[in-house]
All heavy atoms as an XYZ file, in Angstrom:
674
protein
N      -3.085      3.729    -13.480
C      -3.055      2.462    -12.780
C      -2.814      2.724    -11.295
O      -1.891      3.416    -10.918
C      -1.945      1.581    -13.361
C      -1.878      0.216    -12.777
S      -0.660     -0.727    -13.732
C      -0.747     -2.231    -12.885
N      -3.655      2.170    -10.451
C      -3.541      2.370     -9.007
C      -2.381      1.552     -8.455
O      -2.096      0.457     -8.929
C      -4.831      1.970     -8.316
N      -1.712      2.107     -7.447
C      -0.632      1.363     -6.803
C      -1.215      0.447     -5.742
O      -2.234      0.748     -5.125
C       0.392      2.319     -6.151
O      -0.293      3.114     -5.196
C       1.063      3.190     -7.184
N      -0.549     -0.671     -5.553
C      -1.007     -1.660     -4.585
C      -0.587     -1.234     -3.180
O       0.572     -0.906     -2.941
C      -0.391     -3.016     -4.930
C      -0.780     -4.123     -4.014
C      -0.116     -5.404     -4.460
C      -0.324     -6.477     -3.431
N       0.408     -7.691     -3.742
N      -1.530     -1.218     -2.249
C      -1.225     -0.915     -0.862
C      -0.782     -2.194     -0.179
O      -1.487     -3.197     -0.211
C      -2.448     -0.338     -0.132
O      -2.867      0.837     -0.802
C      -2.127     -0.023      1.306
N       0.395     -2.162      0.431
C       0.900     -3.328      1.143
C       0.526     -3.191      2.609
O       0.774     -2.167      3.230
C       2.430     -3.469      0.967
C       2.736     -3.737     -0.506
C       2.972     -4.567      1.849
C       4.192     -3.823     -0.831
N      -0.087     -4.241      3.134
C      -0.453     -4.287      4.547
C       0.693     -4.970      5.281
O       1.062     -6.088      4.963
C      -1.762     -5.077      4.773
C      -2.892     -4.588      3.855
C      -2.166     -5.056      6.236
C      -3.367     -3.196      4.119
N       1.267     -4.288      6.259
C       2.383     -4.821      7.031
C       1.901     -5.310      8.395
O       0.832     -4.922      8.868
C       3.462     -3.753      7.218
C       4.097     -3.358      5.911
O       4.629     -4.196      5.188
N       4.043     -2.073      5.595
N       2.726     -6.138      9.033
C       2.411     -6.602     10.378
C       2.239     -5.409     11.308
O       3.043     -4.473     11.281
C       3.516     -7.522     10.897
C       3.721     -8.818     10.120
C       4.903     -9.591     10.703
C       2.480     -9.671     10.135
N       1.189     -5.423     12.095
C       0.913     -4.331     13.025
C       0.004     -3.255     12.460
O      -0.480     -2.401     13.201
N      -0.260     -3.271     11.147
C      -1.172     -2.300     10.544
C      -2.613     -2.694     10.847
O      -2.939     -3.872     10.985
C      -1.002     -2.253      9.021
C       0.309     -1.627      8.573
O       1.029     -1.072      9.430
O       0.606     -1.704      7.366
N      -3.482     -1.698     10.916
C      -4.908     -1.968     11.042
C      -5.503     -1.911      9.645
O      -5.238     -0.982      8.874
C      -5.590     -0.940     11.951
C      -7.053     -1.243     12.174
C      -7.707     -0.259     13.142
O      -7.243      0.878     13.254
O      -8.693     -0.660     13.766
N      -6.300     -2.918      9.296
C      -6.911     -2.995      7.973
C      -8.363     -3.413      8.110
O      -8.779     -3.940      9.144
C      -6.146     -3.975      7.093
N      -9.121     -3.192      7.021
C     -10.537     -3.534      7.035
C     -10.939     -4.109      5.690
O     -10.501     -3.643      4.636
C     -11.387     -2.301      7.338
C     -12.862     -2.605      7.441
C     -13.660     -1.406      7.910
O     -13.224     -0.274      7.814
N     -14.850     -1.667      8.431
N     -11.800     -5.130      5.730
C     -12.395     -5.694      4.526
C     -13.661     -4.893      4.239
O     -14.583     -4.880      5.060
C     -12.725     -7.172      4.742
C     -13.440     -7.782      3.552
O     -13.110     -7.416      2.405
O     -14.333     -8.620      3.762
N     -13.729     -4.211      3.106
C     -14.891     -3.358      2.832
C     -16.181     -4.138      2.595
O     -17.271     -3.586      2.753
C     -14.480     -2.588      1.574
C     -13.448     -3.432      0.919
C     -12.738     -4.153      2.031
N     -16.093     -5.411      2.245
C     -17.296     -6.192      1.976
C     -17.969     -6.637      3.273
O     -19.169     -6.458      3.467
C     -16.971     -7.408      1.088
C     -16.476     -6.905     -0.272
C     -18.176     -8.320      0.930
C     -15.916     -7.966     -1.169
N     -17.176     -7.202      4.190
C     -17.753     -7.707      5.448
C     -17.718     -6.677      6.566
O     -18.422     -6.824      7.559
C     -16.985     -8.947      5.925
O     -15.633     -8.576      6.229
C     -16.990    -10.041      4.878
N     -16.858     -5.665      6.436
C     -16.692     -4.680      7.492
C     -15.757     -5.142      8.591
O     -15.524     -4.427      9.560
N     -15.202     -6.360      8.460
C     -14.296     -6.904      9.480
C     -13.044     -6.044      9.537
O     -12.401     -5.788      8.520
C     -13.933     -8.354      9.140
C     -13.225     -9.074     10.261
C     -13.938     -9.789     11.208
C     -11.836     -9.048     10.372
C     -13.294    -10.459     12.237
C     -11.189     -9.709     11.401
C     -11.925    -10.418     12.327
O     -11.295    -11.074     13.338
N     -12.701     -5.585     10.751
C     -11.539     -4.727     10.938
C     -10.668     -5.310     12.033
O     -11.171     -5.796     13.048
C     -11.977     -3.311     11.321
C     -10.829     -2.341     11.497
C     -11.228     -0.874     11.595
C     -12.371     -0.555     12.491
N     -12.566      0.885     12.693
N      -9.345     -5.279     11.829
C      -8.448     -5.801     12.839
C      -6.994     -5.470     12.535
O      -6.678     -4.802     11.550
N      -6.131     -5.963     13.400
C      -4.690     -5.759     13.270
C      -4.101     -6.919     12.475
O      -4.435     -8.081     12.719
C      -4.017     -5.701     14.663
C      -4.622     -4.580     15.507
C      -2.508     -5.539     14.541
C      -4.384     -3.185     15.001
N      -3.214     -6.598     11.540
C      -2.543     -7.625     10.750
C      -1.539     -8.353     11.648
O      -0.574     -7.757     12.133
C      -1.824     -6.990      9.563
S      -0.796     -8.138      8.641
N      -1.806     -9.646     11.910
C      -0.915    -10.422     12.770
C      -0.100    -11.443     11.977
O       0.828    -12.034     12.518
C      -1.681    -11.119     13.908
C      -2.689    -12.107     13.366
C      -2.336    -10.085     14.819
C      -3.256    -13.028     14.428
N      -0.455    -11.658     10.698
C       0.345    -12.572      9.869
C       0.133    -12.266      8.389
O      -0.907    -11.768      7.983
C       0.026    -14.032     10.180
S      -1.652    -14.539      9.787
N       1.196    -12.554      7.615
C       1.173    -12.447      6.154
C       1.645    -13.781      5.605
O       2.678    -14.285      6.019
C       2.162    -11.395      5.648
C       1.802     -9.974      5.870
C       2.920     -9.051      5.340
N       3.202     -9.259      3.936
C       2.566     -8.647      2.938
N       1.626     -7.798      3.206
N       2.890     -8.881      1.691
N       0.904    -14.324      4.660
C       1.304    -15.574      4.029
C       1.417    -15.311      2.539
O       0.451    -14.875      1.914
C       0.282    -16.703      4.295
C       0.705    -17.979      3.617
C       0.101    -16.913      5.783
N       2.604    -15.551      1.995
C       2.828    -15.370      0.563
C       2.968    -16.742     -0.085
O       3.855    -17.513      0.273
C       4.077    -14.528      0.330
C       3.921    -13.127      0.874
C       5.146    -12.262      0.668
O       6.068    -12.689     -0.047
O       5.180    -11.158      1.220
N       2.073    -17.047     -1.020
C       2.052    -18.334     -1.688
C       2.867    -18.275     -2.974
O       3.041    -17.210     -3.572
C       0.608    -18.737     -1.989
C      -0.181    -18.952     -0.743
C      -0.946    -18.028     -0.082
C      -0.260    -20.142      0.024
N      -1.495    -18.578      1.037
C      -1.095    -19.886      1.123
C       0.287    -21.416     -0.105
C      -1.389    -20.842      2.082
C      -0.022    -22.371      0.849
C      -0.849    -22.083      1.918
N       3.347    -19.411     -3.423
C       4.154    -19.494     -4.628
C       3.379    -19.015     -5.861
O       3.965    -18.560     -6.832
C       4.700    -20.931     -4.821
C       5.859    -20.930     -5.794
C       3.592    -21.881     -5.232
C       6.656    -22.217     -5.799
N       2.067    -19.074     -5.800
C       1.225    -18.629     -6.916
C       1.146    -17.107     -7.012
O       0.589    -16.582     -7.966
C      -0.180    -19.197     -6.750
O      -0.773    -18.686     -5.576
N       1.685    -16.404     -6.000
C       1.651    -14.948     -6.004
C       0.549    -14.365     -5.141
O       0.453    -13.146     -4.991
N      -0.295    -15.203     -4.572
C      -1.376    -14.751     -3.701
C      -0.817    -14.440     -2.311
O      -0.057    -15.222     -1.758
C      -2.443    -15.834     -3.601
S      -3.811    -15.420     -2.502
N      -1.174    -13.299     -1.768
C      -0.783    -12.936     -0.408
C      -2.039    -12.842      0.445
O      -2.973    -12.121      0.107
C      -0.033    -11.588     -0.381
O       1.117    -11.689     -1.203
C       0.391    -11.228      1.030
N      -2.068    -13.613      1.534
C      -3.196    -13.618      2.456
C      -2.782    -12.915      3.744
O      -1.667    -13.085      4.230
C      -3.644    -15.042      2.772
C      -4.067    -15.864      1.576
C      -5.476    -15.656      1.163
N      -6.388    -16.204      2.170
C      -7.684    -15.975      2.177
N      -8.230    -15.207      1.272
N      -8.442    -16.499      3.102
N      -3.676    -12.138      4.299
C      -3.435    -11.372      5.517
C      -4.368    -11.891      6.608
O      -5.571    -12.019      6.389
C      -3.710     -9.871      5.291
C      -2.864     -9.320      4.153
C      -3.524     -9.076      6.574
C      -1.392     -9.246      4.443
N      -3.805    -12.166      7.793
C      -4.601    -12.565      8.943
C      -4.887    -11.350      9.810
O      -3.960    -10.676     10.251
N      -6.163    -11.064     10.027
C      -6.571     -9.924     10.855
C      -7.162    -10.430     12.165
O      -7.995    -11.333     12.176
C      -7.617     -9.070     10.140
C      -7.198     -8.355      8.863
C      -8.362     -7.537      8.318
C      -5.977     -7.480      9.088
N      -6.720     -9.822     13.264
C      -7.243    -10.141     14.589
C      -8.036     -8.944     15.079
O      -7.485     -7.854     15.238
C      -6.111    -10.445     15.560
C      -6.575    -10.739     16.973
C      -7.420    -12.003     17.037
O      -6.946    -13.075     16.739
N      -8.670    -11.841     17.428
N      -9.333     -9.148     15.293
C     -10.202     -8.079     15.781
C     -10.024     -7.904     17.285
O      -9.467     -8.762     17.965
C     -11.659     -8.396     15.462
N     -10.539     -6.786     17.803
C     -10.482     -6.528     19.238
C     -11.413     -7.482     19.980
O     -12.343     -8.050     19.409
C     -10.903     -5.092     19.536
C      -9.914     -4.071     19.066
C     -10.336     -2.668     19.489
O     -11.430     -2.442     19.986
N      -9.445     -1.719     19.301
N     -11.162     -7.601     21.273
C     -11.995     -8.436     22.135
C     -13.427     -7.908     22.119
O     -13.655     -6.698     22.140
C     -11.449     -8.414     23.564
C     -12.163     -9.365     24.497
S     -11.563     -9.341     26.193
C      -9.820     -9.331     26.011
N     -14.373     -8.840     22.067
C     -15.777     -8.457     22.041
C     -16.273     -7.994     23.401
O     -15.597     -8.152     24.422
N     -17.479     -7.449     23.435
C     -18.077     -6.987     24.689
C     -18.333     -8.141     25.647
O     -18.452     -7.935     26.847
C     -19.376     -6.235     24.405
C     -19.156     -4.932     23.682
C     -20.444     -4.215     23.392
C     -20.162     -2.942     22.629
N     -21.382     -2.209     22.278
N     -18.405     -9.373     25.090
C     -18.618    -10.551     25.927
C     -17.318    -11.061     26.550
O     -17.319    -12.046     27.278
C     -19.280    -11.657     25.118
C     -18.455    -12.072     23.899
O     -17.364    -11.506     23.674
O     -18.908    -12.963     23.165
N     -16.196    -10.388     26.271
C     -14.911    -10.776     26.844
C     -14.195    -11.869     26.075
O     -13.142    -12.337     26.494
N     -14.742    -12.277     24.934
C     -14.128    -13.315     24.128
C     -13.335    -12.692     22.979
O     -13.740    -11.682     22.417
C     -15.183    -14.262     23.565
C     -15.904    -15.041     24.644
C     -16.907    -15.992     24.050
C     -17.624    -16.746     25.159
N     -18.652    -17.630     24.632
N     -12.224    -13.339     22.654
C     -11.399    -12.877     21.542
C     -11.897    -13.560     20.267
O     -11.940    -14.788     20.205
C      -9.911    -13.203     21.772
C      -9.073    -12.776     20.594
C      -9.412    -12.543     23.053
N     -12.281    -12.784     19.252
C     -12.753    -13.393     18.007
C     -11.629    -14.155     17.302
O     -10.456    -13.840     17.475
C     -13.193    -12.198     17.153
C     -13.210    -11.028     18.048
C     -12.342    -11.340     19.220
N     -12.021    -15.139     16.511
C     -11.032    -15.880     15.744
C     -10.408    -14.976     14.692
O     -11.051    -14.072     14.166
C     -11.681    -17.081     15.050
C     -12.079    -18.179     16.006
C     -12.518    -19.427     15.254
O     -12.009    -19.692     14.160
O     -13.385    -20.116     15.794
N      -9.141    -15.252     14.377
C      -8.452    -14.529     13.312
C      -9.115    -14.868     11.983
O      -9.433    -16.024     11.723
C      -6.968    -14.936     13.273
O      -6.384    -14.645     14.531
C      -6.218    -14.187     12.190
N      -9.318    -13.866     11.154
C      -9.894    -14.060      9.823
C      -8.828    -13.723      8.781
O      -8.019    -12.813      8.978
C     -11.120    -13.164      9.623
C     -12.240    -13.443     10.598
C     -12.842    -14.819     10.433
O     -13.064    -15.291      9.317
N     -13.100    -15.483     11.547
N      -8.839    -14.451      7.660
C      -7.824    -14.264      6.616
C      -8.470    -13.746      5.340
O      -9.550    -14.208      4.956
C      -7.102    -15.585      6.361
C      -6.300    -16.023      7.539
N      -6.852    -16.737      8.582
C      -5.001    -15.825      7.863
C      -5.918    -16.972      9.489
N      -4.795    -16.425      9.081
N      -7.777    -12.804      4.694
C      -8.286    -12.153      3.490
C      -7.172    -12.043      2.461
O      -5.995    -11.948      2.809
C      -8.784    -10.731      3.819
C      -9.861    -10.687      4.860
C      -9.547    -10.565      6.202
C     -11.191    -10.764      4.491
C     -10.532    -10.527      7.173
C     -12.192    -10.722      5.453
C     -11.863    -10.600      6.801
N      -7.561    -11.992      1.180
C      -6.589    -11.677      0.133
C      -6.181    -10.218      0.305
O      -7.033     -9.341      0.514
C      -7.193    -11.875     -1.258
C      -7.381    -13.336     -1.617
O      -6.657    -14.184     -1.056
O      -8.233    -13.629     -2.462
N      -4.882     -9.949      0.234
C      -4.376     -8.601      0.491
C      -5.016     -7.522     -0.384
O      -5.373     -6.459      0.124
C      -2.854     -8.571      0.344
C      -2.259     -7.220      0.697
C      -0.753     -7.221      0.635
O      -0.184     -7.871     -0.257
O      -0.145     -6.554      1.485
N      -5.212     -7.754     -1.699
C      -5.799     -6.683     -2.516
C      -7.222     -6.299     -2.114
O      -7.699     -5.229     -2.467
C      -5.783     -7.258     -3.940
C      -4.766     -8.328     -3.922
C      -4.780     -8.878     -2.527
N      -7.906     -7.151     -1.362
C      -9.282     -6.866     -0.944
C      -9.346     -5.932      0.262
O     -10.405     -5.397      0.570
C     -10.014     -8.167     -0.597
C     -10.204     -9.097     -1.769
S     -11.225     -8.383     -3.067
C     -12.762     -8.186     -2.206
N      -8.220     -5.733      0.963
C      -8.231     -4.963      2.206
C      -7.913     -3.498      1.986
O      -7.154     -3.141      1.081
C      -7.221     -5.555      3.189
C      -7.527     -6.960      3.686
C      -6.375     -7.464      4.545
C      -8.831     -6.996      4.454
N      -8.474     -2.666      2.852
C      -8.148     -1.243      2.893
C      -7.320     -0.979      4.136
O      -7.668     -1.451      5.226
C      -9.417     -0.386      2.944
C     -10.233     -0.507      1.686
O      -9.700     -0.669      0.595
N     -11.545     -0.434      1.826
N      -6.244     -0.227      3.982
C      -5.410      0.160      5.119
C      -6.151      1.223      5.921
O      -6.559      2.246      5.386
C      -4.066      0.695      4.632
C      -3.088      1.151      5.701
C      -2.651     -0.026      6.565
C      -1.883      1.811      5.061
N      -6.349      0.961      7.217
C      -7.024      1.917      8.096
C      -5.983      2.805      8.768
O      -6.075      4.027      8.741
C      -7.896      1.202      9.157
C      -8.482      2.188     10.140
C      -8.986      0.403      8.475
N      -4.965      2.173      9.381
C      -3.917      2.926     10.061
C      -2.630      2.112     10.041
O      -2.588      0.997     10.550
C      -4.314      3.235     11.502
C      -3.305      4.108     12.218
C      -3.781      4.501     13.598
C      -2.741      5.397     14.245
N      -3.106      5.752     15.609
N      -1.598      2.699      9.464
C      -0.296      2.025      9.400
C       0.371      2.050     10.776
O       0.303      3.052     11.487
C       0.608      2.699      8.374
N       0.987      0.932     11.141
C       1.749      0.864     12.380
C       0.939      1.072     13.639
O       1.444      1.621     14.617
N      -0.306      0.639     13.655
C      -1.131      0.836     14.853
C      -0.604      0.047     16.040
O      -0.709      0.470     17.173
C      -2.576      0.439     14.579
C      -3.464      0.665     15.785
C      -4.903      0.712     15.456
C      -5.675      1.027     16.733
N      -7.076      1.166     16.488
N      -0.028     -1.114     15.776
C       0.522     -1.947     16.842
C       1.945     -2.313     16.466
O       2.204     -2.800     15.378
C      -0.318     -3.223     17.004
C       0.179     -4.124     18.097
C      -0.146     -3.879     19.411
C       0.985     -5.199     17.809
C       0.308     -4.704     20.420
C       1.450     -6.034     18.804
C       1.109     -5.782     20.116
N       2.884     -2.070     17.378
C       4.287     -2.406     17.124
C       4.689     -3.582     17.999
O       4.564     -3.539     19.216
C       5.177     -1.202     17.423
N       5.126     -4.632     17.356
C       5.588     -5.807     18.099
C       6.941     -5.508     18.722
O       7.760     -4.797     18.145
C       5.697     -7.000     17.164
N       7.167     -6.027     19.901
C       8.450     -5.844     20.567
C       9.276     -7.103     20.392
O       8.758     -8.214     20.462
C       8.265     -5.556     22.068
O       7.502     -6.610     22.651
C       7.527     -4.250     22.288
N      10.556     -6.920     20.133
C      11.451     -8.059     19.954
C      11.661     -8.757     21.294
O      11.850     -8.113     22.322
C      12.776     -7.596     19.381
N      11.612    -10.075     21.271
C      11.805    -10.864     22.480
C      12.897    -11.886     22.245
O      13.062    -12.385     21.128
C      10.523    -11.602     22.865
C       9.377    -10.701     23.238
C       8.162    -11.516     23.603
C       6.979    -10.613     23.900
N       5.777    -11.381     24.173
N      13.628    -12.218     23.295
C      14.613    -13.279     23.219
C      13.861    -14.590     23.344
O      13.278    -14.901     24.365
C      15.646    -13.138     24.338
C      16.712    -14.209     24.279
O      16.789    -14.932     23.264
O      17.486    -14.321     25.243
N      13.862    -15.370     22.257
C      13.118    -16.625     22.254
C      13.968    -17.813     22.662
O      13.500    -18.944     22.668
C      12.525    -16.907     20.868
O      13.601    -16.963     19.924
C      11.533    -15.820     20.482
N      15.237    -17.568     22.982
C      16.082    -18.642     23.478
C      16.942    -19.303     22.421
O      17.779    -20.125     22.737
N      16.805    -18.996     21.173
C      17.613    -19.648     20.145
C      18.679    -18.707     19.643
O      18.674    -17.537     19.971
N      19.634    -19.101     18.874
C      19.964    -20.491     18.601
C      20.678    -21.114     19.800
O      21.211    -20.426     20.647
C      20.891    -20.416     17.401
C      21.563    -19.100     17.533
C      20.544    -18.188     18.180
N      20.695    -22.398     19.825
C      21.338    -23.091     20.933
C      22.515    -23.905     20.398
O      22.564    -24.213     19.203
C      20.352    -23.982     21.663
C      19.816    -25.090     20.805
C      18.871    -25.944     21.591
N      18.553    -27.132     20.808
C      17.726    -28.046     21.173
N      17.095    -27.924     22.321
N      17.490    -29.087     20.428
N      23.446    -24.295     21.272
C      24.586    -25.075     20.804
C      24.144    -26.456     20.317
O      23.107    -26.980     20.739
C      25.493    -25.176     22.023
C      24.674    -24.774     23.190
C      23.508    -23.974     22.680
N      24.941    -27.022     19.424
C      24.637    -28.351     18.898
C      24.679    -29.376     20.028
O      25.493    -29.262     20.951
C      25.639    -28.718     17.818
N      23.823    -30.382     19.986
C      23.838    -31.397     21.044
C      25.133    -32.206     21.006
O      25.743    -32.386     19.954
C      22.635    -32.280     20.736
C      22.295    -32.014     19.312
C      22.789    -30.637     19.004
N      25.535    -32.676     22.170
C      26.763    -33.478     22.280
C      26.471    -34.901     21.838
O      25.470    -35.495     22.229
C      27.267    -33.473     23.740
C      28.453    -34.358     23.952
C      29.699    -33.980     23.501
C      28.299    -35.586     24.571
C      30.803    -34.806     23.694
C      29.389    -36.417     24.751
C      30.645    -36.021     24.316
N      27.324    -35.435     20.993
C      27.177    -36.797     20.502
C      28.378    -37.604     20.964
O      29.524    -37.282     20.639
C      27.080    -36.824     18.975
C      26.898    -38.180     18.325
C      25.573    -38.813     18.776
C      26.906    -38.053     16.806
N      28.126    -38.627     21.734
C      29.218    -39.492     22.225
C      29.846    -40.226     21.044
O      29.160    -40.600     20.108
C      28.692    -40.525     23.232
O      28.111    -39.880     24.331
N      31.162    -40.455     21.120
C      31.795    -41.209     20.037
C      31.293    -42.649     20.020
O      30.888    -43.199     21.036
C      33.287    -41.139     20.366
C      33.374    -40.715     21.795
C      32.112    -40.037     22.146
N      31.302    -43.228     18.821
C      30.860    -44.616     18.680
C      31.812    -45.542     19.446
O      33.018    -45.290     19.491
C      30.839    -45.009     17.195
N      31.295    -46.591     20.069
C      32.155    -47.502     20.807
C      33.106    -48.247     19.861
O      32.766    -48.541     18.735
C      31.179    -48.462     21.486
C      29.929    -48.384     20.695
C      29.885    -47.010     20.107
N      34.316    -48.556     20.383
C      35.285    -49.317     19.582
C      34.958    -50.792     19.704
O      34.611    -51.278     20.749
C      36.702    -49.034     20.078
C      37.093    -47.589     19.846
C      38.507    -47.358     20.275
C      38.861    -45.891     20.066
N      40.211    -45.602     20.407
N      35.125    -51.509     18.623
C      34.828    -52.949     18.618
C      36.068    -53.735     18.374
O      36.968    -53.416     17.788
C      33.801    -53.257     17.558
C      32.516    -52.532     17.873
C      31.456    -52.925     16.895
N      30.299    -52.095     17.198
C      29.109    -52.559     17.362
N      28.856    -53.813     17.257
N      28.123    -51.766     17.636
């Protein structure tokens, strides 16, 4: 029995049927057990960025693990709770 190859964020993968190759930029795991991978291809010769394409994970072949490493960024959260004025006395 073959082991399942897991495609991680930043890995380069390719769909053998269409030949579409790109970097894994998202993983979506559904409650049904299906995992979909979003691949972003390189910019075309026309200077346009192709749309992200999504594939079922078992259909993809791993081309190169860790081809792109995301850098951690400070996104500004978490923030303090908002101040709530006390209710007026009646």
